N, CA, C and O atoms as a DFTB+ gen file, in Angstrom:
320 C
 N C O
     1  1    -108.441     -19.928      58.004
     2  2    -107.706     -18.948      57.229
     3  2    -108.675     -18.234      56.303
     4  3    -109.447     -18.869      55.584
     5  1    -108.629     -16.938      56.326
     6  2    -109.512     -16.144      55.477
     7  2    -109.113     -16.301      54.018
     8  3    -107.944     -16.499      53.687
     9  1    -110.097     -16.208      53.175
    10  2    -109.845     -16.348      51.750
    11  2    -108.911     -15.249      51.262
    12  3    -109.148     -14.068      51.514
    13  1    -107.855     -15.638      50.567
    14  2    -106.911     -14.679      50.032
    15  2    -105.837     -14.241      51.011
    16  3    -104.984     -13.425      50.661
    17  1    -105.858     -14.765      52.235
    18  2    -104.890     -14.305      53.235
    19  2    -103.463     -14.703      52.870
    20  3    -102.521     -13.971      53.173
    21  1    -103.293     -15.855      52.224
    22  2    -101.949     -16.271      51.809
    23  2    -101.393     -15.294      50.776
    24  3    -100.235     -14.884      50.860
    25  1    -102.209     -14.930      49.819
    26  2    -101.784     -13.965      48.803
    27  2    -101.415     -12.625      49.446
    28  3    -100.390     -12.032      49.111
    29  1    -102.248     -12.155      50.363
    30  2    -101.982     -10.879      51.020
    31  2    -100.693     -10.939      51.846
    32  3     -99.923      -9.979      51.866
    33  1    -100.463     -12.046      52.516
    34  2     -99.238     -12.212      53.300
    35  2     -98.021     -12.193      52.380
    36  3     -97.014     -11.558      52.696
    37  1     -98.106     -12.874      51.263
    38  2     -96.991     -12.902      50.314
    39  2     -96.778     -11.525      49.695
    40  3     -95.641     -11.131      49.436
    41  1     -97.848     -10.801      49.459
    42  2     -97.731      -9.442      48.935
    43  2     -97.029      -8.548      49.958
    44  3     -96.184      -7.732      49.591
    45  1     -97.375      -8.698      51.238
    46  2     -96.721      -7.930      52.300
    47  2     -95.241      -8.289      52.387
    48  3     -94.403      -7.418      52.623
    49  1     -94.919      -9.559      52.200
    50  2     -93.514      -9.981      52.207
    51  2     -92.757      -9.267      51.093
    52  3     -91.675      -8.728      51.327
    53  1     -93.312      -9.258      49.895
    54  2     -92.663      -8.574      48.774
    55  2     -92.520      -7.079      49.039
    56  3     -91.507      -6.476      48.685
    57  1     -93.524      -6.486      49.656
    58  2     -93.478      -5.064      49.979
    59  2     -92.362      -4.777      50.979
    60  3     -91.606      -3.820      50.812
    61  1     -92.256      -5.605      52.018
    62  2     -91.202      -5.415      53.014
    63  2     -89.821      -5.636      52.403
    64  3     -88.884      -4.890      52.686
    65  1     -89.700      -6.664      51.565
    66  2     -88.407      -6.927      50.932
    67  2     -87.992      -5.788      50.014
    68  3     -86.811      -5.445      49.947
    69  1     -88.938      -5.205      49.314
    70  2     -88.593      -4.104      48.414
    71  2     -88.235      -2.838      49.191
    72  3     -87.517      -1.979      48.680
    73  1     -88.728      -2.720      50.413
    74  2     -88.418      -1.550      51.237
    75  2     -87.089      -1.698      51.978
    76  3     -86.498      -0.703      52.399
    77  1     -86.621      -2.929      52.137
    78  2     -85.376      -3.181      52.872
    79  2     -84.255      -3.477      51.895
    80  3     -84.076      -4.622      51.480
    81  1     -83.517      -2.479      51.533
    82  2     -82.475      -2.611      50.524
    83  2     -81.399      -3.623      50.903
    84  3     -80.854      -4.313      50.042
    85  1     -81.099      -3.704      52.188
    86  2     -80.029      -4.596      52.643
    87  2     -80.559      -5.938      53.159
    88  3     -79.802      -6.736      53.711
    89  1     -81.831      -6.176      52.980
    90  2     -82.414      -7.448      53.367
    91  2     -83.005      -7.434      54.760
    92  3     -82.874      -6.465      55.508
    93  1     -83.656      -8.529      55.086
    94  2     -84.311      -8.679      56.379
    95  2     -84.185     -10.134      56.802
    96  3     -84.330     -11.040      55.980
    97  1     -83.917     -10.356      58.070
    98  2     -83.788     -11.715      58.594
    99  2     -85.164     -12.384      58.624
   100  3     -86.181     -11.722      58.832
   101  1     -85.183     -13.672      58.419
   102  2     -86.423     -14.441      58.405
   103  2     -87.212     -14.237      59.691
   104  3     -88.426     -14.035      59.649
   105  1     -86.533     -14.289      60.833
   106  2     -87.204     -14.135      62.125
   107  2     -87.800     -12.737      62.276
   108  3     -88.886     -12.576      62.832
   109  1     -87.087     -11.733      61.779
   110  2     -87.587     -10.356      61.836
   111  2     -88.808     -10.192      60.934
   112  3     -89.777      -9.526      61.298
   113  1     -88.750     -10.800      59.768
   114  2     -89.870     -10.769      58.833
   115  2     -91.097     -11.436      59.458
   116  3     -92.209     -10.914      59.374
   117  1     -90.883     -12.585      60.081
   118  2     -91.980     -13.308      60.736
   119  2     -92.556     -12.488      61.887
   120  3     -93.772     -12.451      62.077
   121  1     -91.700     -11.842      62.641
   122  2     -92.142     -11.025      63.772
   123  2     -92.966      -9.830      63.304
   124  3     -94.004      -9.521      63.889
   125  1     -92.505      -9.162      62.256
   126  2     -93.233      -7.995      61.739
   127  2     -94.608      -8.367      61.217
   128  3     -95.573      -7.623      61.393
   129  1     -94.691      -9.529      60.571
   130  2     -95.965      -9.952      59.989
   131  2     -96.819     -10.761      60.958
   132  3     -97.976     -11.075      60.675
   133  1     -96.228     -11.094      62.111
   134  2     -96.904     -11.868      63.160
   135  2     -97.327     -13.256      62.676
   136  3     -98.458     -13.695      62.886
   137  1     -96.373     -13.934      62.017
   138  2     -96.567     -15.317      61.589
   139  2     -95.368     -16.125      62.038
   140  3     -94.316     -15.570      62.354
   141  1     -95.527     -17.421      62.065
   142  2     -94.428     -18.315      62.437
   143  2     -93.370     -18.292      61.324
   144  3     -93.717     -18.212      60.145
   145  1     -92.080     -18.362      61.693
   146  2     -91.021     -18.369      60.665
   147  2     -91.190     -19.471      59.623
   148  3     -90.814     -19.293      58.464
   149  1     -91.751     -20.603      60.028
   150  2     -91.980     -21.693      59.075
   151  2     -92.957     -21.272      57.980
   152  3     -92.781     -21.619      56.812
   153  1     -93.985     -20.524      58.367
   154  2     -94.963     -20.034      57.395
   155  2     -94.296     -19.076      56.416
   156  3     -94.536     -19.146      55.211
   157  1     -93.463     -18.186      56.932
   158  2     -92.762     -17.224      56.079
   159  2     -91.792     -17.951      55.158
   160  3     -91.665     -17.591      53.988
   161  1     -91.110     -18.965      55.669
   162  2     -90.177     -19.754      54.844
   163  2     -90.933     -20.413      53.685
   164  3     -90.454     -20.414      52.551
   165  1     -92.109     -20.968      53.968
   166  2     -92.914     -21.589      52.902
   167  2     -93.374     -20.545      51.888
   168  3     -93.381     -20.805      50.684
   169  1     -93.756     -19.371      52.372
   170  2     -94.169     -18.298      51.460
   171  2     -93.015     -17.866      50.567
   172  3     -93.216     -17.601      49.382
   173  1     -91.814     -17.794      51.117
   174  2     -90.648     -17.440      50.306
   175  2     -90.405     -18.488      49.221
   176  3     -90.042     -18.146      48.096
   177  1     -90.605     -19.758      49.558
   178  2     -90.460     -20.830      48.566
   179  2     -91.505     -20.689      47.463
   180  3     -91.205     -20.899      46.288
   181  1     -92.727     -20.333      47.842
   182  2     -93.796     -20.139      46.851
   183  2     -93.449     -18.973      45.934
   184  3     -93.620     -19.066      44.719
   185  1     -92.961     -17.876      46.512
   186  2     -92.591     -16.709      45.705
   187  2     -91.462     -17.051      44.737
   188  3     -91.483     -16.621      43.583
   189  1     -90.475     -17.824      45.202
   190  2     -89.389     -18.237      44.306
   191  2     -89.917     -19.148      43.209
   192  3     -89.481     -19.052      42.062
   193  1     -90.846     -20.026      43.545
   194  2     -91.457     -20.901      42.552
   195  2     -92.258     -20.132      41.523
   196  3     -92.421     -20.579      40.388
   197  1     -92.760     -18.967      41.927
   198  2     -93.532     -18.125      41.015
   199  2     -92.632     -17.253      40.145
   200  3     -93.122     -16.536      39.273
   201  1     -91.307     -17.310      40.378
   202  2     -90.386     -16.584      39.523
   203  2     -89.687     -15.398      40.161
   204  3     -88.903     -14.719      39.498
   205  1     -89.953     -15.136      41.428
   206  2     -89.250     -14.047      42.109
   207  2     -87.896     -14.564      42.563
   208  3     -87.808     -15.556      43.286
   209  1     -86.841     -13.883      42.134
   210  2     -85.498     -14.273      42.548
   211  2     -85.196     -13.588      43.875
   212  3     -85.249     -12.362      43.966
   213  1     -84.882     -14.369      44.902
   214  2     -84.559     -13.841      46.217
   215  2     -83.111     -14.176      46.539
   216  3     -82.676     -15.318      46.390
   217  1     -82.379     -13.176      46.978
   218  2     -80.987     -13.402      47.383
   219  2     -80.949     -13.662      48.884
   220  3     -81.720     -13.089      49.653
   221  1     -80.042     -14.532      49.277
   222  2     -79.828     -14.812      50.698
   223  2     -78.383     -14.508      51.026
   224  3     -77.473     -14.890      50.291
   225  1     -78.178     -13.817      52.137
   226  2     -76.844     -13.421      52.553
   227  2     -76.668     -13.765      54.031
   228  3     -77.474     -13.351      54.864
   229  1     -75.618     -14.521      54.362
   230  2     -75.377     -14.906      55.750
   231  2     -74.294     -14.016      56.344
   232  3     -73.216     -13.861      55.770
   233  1     -74.598     -13.430      57.512
   234  2     -73.615     -12.639      58.248
   235  2     -72.672     -13.626      58.946
   236  3     -73.120     -14.407      59.785
   237  1     -71.389     -13.604      58.620
   238  2     -70.468     -14.582      59.197
   239  2     -70.329     -14.470      60.715
   240  3     -70.058     -15.467      61.384
   241  1     -70.511     -13.278      61.259
   242  2     -70.360     -13.092      62.700
   243  2     -71.560     -13.646      63.471
   244  3     -71.394     -14.351      64.466
   245  1     -72.753     -13.327      63.011
   246  2     -73.961     -13.734      63.741
   247  2     -74.622     -14.973      63.152
   248  3     -75.479     -15.583      63.791
   249  1     -74.228     -15.348      61.935
   250  2     -74.813     -16.478      61.207
   251  2     -76.280     -16.276      60.854
   252  3     -76.980     -17.229      60.514
   253  1     -76.739     -15.039      60.936
   254  2     -78.119     -14.707      60.579
   255  2     -78.198     -14.566      59.064
   256  3     -77.373     -13.891      58.446
   257  1     -79.191     -15.204      58.482
   258  2     -79.400     -15.132      57.039
   259  2     -80.437     -14.055      56.754
   260  3     -81.533     -14.057      57.314
   261  1     -80.067     -13.141      55.873
   262  2     -80.997     -12.097      55.450
   263  2     -81.455     -12.392      54.029
   264  3     -80.679     -12.836      53.183
   265  1     -82.721     -12.134      53.794
   266  2     -83.325     -12.335      52.473
   267  2     -83.560     -10.962      51.872
   268  3     -83.992     -10.038      52.561
   269  1     -83.271     -10.831      50.574
   270  2     -83.518      -9.552      49.912
   271  2     -83.815      -9.772      48.444
   272  3     -83.509     -10.815      47.868
   273  1     -84.419      -8.760      47.862
   274  2     -84.634      -8.749      46.419
   275  2     -83.375      -8.189      45.777
   276  3     -82.706      -7.352      46.383
   277  1     -83.034      -8.622      44.576
   278  2     -81.856      -8.079      43.900
   279  2     -81.984      -6.571      43.718
   280  3     -83.076      -6.050      43.494
   281  1     -80.853      -5.878      43.819
   282  2     -80.856      -4.410      43.717
   283  2     -81.313      -3.926      42.354
   284  3     -81.928      -2.864      42.256
   285  1     -81.028      -4.678      41.301
   286  2     -81.361      -4.237      39.950
   287  2     -82.748      -4.712      39.488
   288  3     -83.094      -4.577      38.314
   289  1     -83.526      -5.259      40.402
   290  2     -84.844      -5.774      40.042
   291  2     -85.788      -4.634      39.690
   292  3     -85.976      -3.704      40.473
   293  1     -86.361      -4.715      38.536
   294  2     -87.361      -3.757      38.104
   295  2     -88.663      -4.515      37.920
   296  3     -88.838      -5.242      36.943
   297  1     -89.567      -4.342      38.857
   298  2     -90.837      -5.057      38.797
   299  2     -91.743      -4.412      37.757
   300  3     -91.878      -3.189      37.722
   301  1     -92.356      -5.221      36.918
   302  2     -93.297      -4.675      35.951
   303  2     -94.571      -4.241      36.646
   304  3     -94.906      -4.788      37.697
   305  1     -95.289      -3.281      36.097
   306  2     -96.559      -2.868      36.702
   307  2     -97.542      -4.036      36.683
   308  3     -97.603      -4.804      35.722
   309  1     -98.299      -4.150      37.753
   310  2     -99.264      -5.242      37.858
   311  2    -100.667      -4.644      37.748
   312  3    -101.132      -3.989      38.680
   313  1    -101.334      -4.861      36.634
   314  2    -102.674      -4.317      36.473
   315  2    -103.703      -5.151      37.241
   316  3    -103.651      -6.381      37.237
   317  1    -104.604      -4.484      37.875
   318  2    -105.702      -5.173      38.585
   319  2    -107.005      -4.852      37.927
   320  3    -108.052      -5.328      38.365
């Protein structure tokens, strides 16, 4: 694993979640990023542990769980 790749993957996850207002299924997220769903699930746990609140919504018809950021979330600027 390249140095910093976990951080970059988690940053991409946050970017995708912020772009998908209605959420994204775990499998779709894993497919887009080309990682195993287990890896994405662990990254989501790390992000929640870091203080990012993630909402999960299950479609009753398909039973697919979508993950999304809250609609009212205002991310503070991150200085580099």
